[in-house]
N, C-alpha and C positions, 0 to 999 in steps of 0.2 A: 541710805541709798535710795529708798523710795521717795523721800523728800526731794532729792536731787532730780529724779526723773519727773516728778510732778512739776517742779519749778521750771525745768527745761521745756516741758510740753506747754505749760501756760505761757512761757516767754515766747515760744515760737508761734503759737496761735494768736496771741495778742498783737504781735508785730505784723502778722500777715494780712490782717483785715484792712480794707481801704475805707476811708470816710465816705458816707452816703452823701450824694448831691441832691439838693432839693430842686424840684422842677415845678415852676408855677404853671398850673394848667390854665390855658387860655391866654398866656402871655404872648406878646408879639416879639418875634425874633427878627432883628434887622437883617437886610439883605447882605449876603456875603459873609455873614458870621455863622460859623458852625458850632453847634452845642452838642456835647457828648451827653447822651441820655444814659442814666444808670440802667443796668440790666434788670428789667422786671420790677423796678421800684420807682414810683413817683409819689411825692407827697402832695396831696390835694390841699390847697389853701382856700379856705372859705372866707367870704366877706364877713366882717364883724357886724355890719349894720345893713339892713335892707330898708328901703323906703317905700311906703305905700303910695300907690297912685290914687289921686282923688277920683271921685265918681265921674266928674266931667272929663278928666283926662282919659279914663277908661272908655267912656261912651264915644268920645271923639276918635280914639284909636280903632275901636270896633267899626265905626262908620267909615273911616278911611279904608280899612281892609275891604269892607263890603262894596264901596264905590269903585275899588280897583278890580273887583271880580274875584277876590280872594276870601278865604275864611280866616276868622280871628282865632288865635290860640293864646289863651291866657295862662300865665305862670303864676302860681299862688305861693305864698309863704304863710307862716302861722305866727300869730302873736298871742301872748297870754293876757287875757282880760277877764277879770272877776273869777279867777281860778279855773278858767276854761280856755281852750285853744280856739281862736277865731281865725278863719282863713282870710287873707288879704290879697288883693291883686298887686303883683310886683311888676309885671311886664306883660305887654300885649304884642305878639308877633303875627305877621300875616303869612299864611301858608296856602299852597294850592288847594282848590276844592277837591273833595273826594267824590267820586262818582259811584 
């Protein structure tokens, strides 16, 4: 009798769960299309590869920000080199200056 109750409870709870929907953070949603977001759950998808900006690209991006009257904000990533983590510049964005 206990086995029947256990199987009944497991059967009801297993059938009542809904599959989780994955949401790509930062994805573009086309106009007119509505997407249902899961309640309190979103799976964050990370890029598998990041690319290092060259030194000249970084300098040019910083100069572009300064010439526009903005400050440069650099986003860093880390790569492993010689058994140590080394910071690399991944992206440079322009932001308003802080007073």
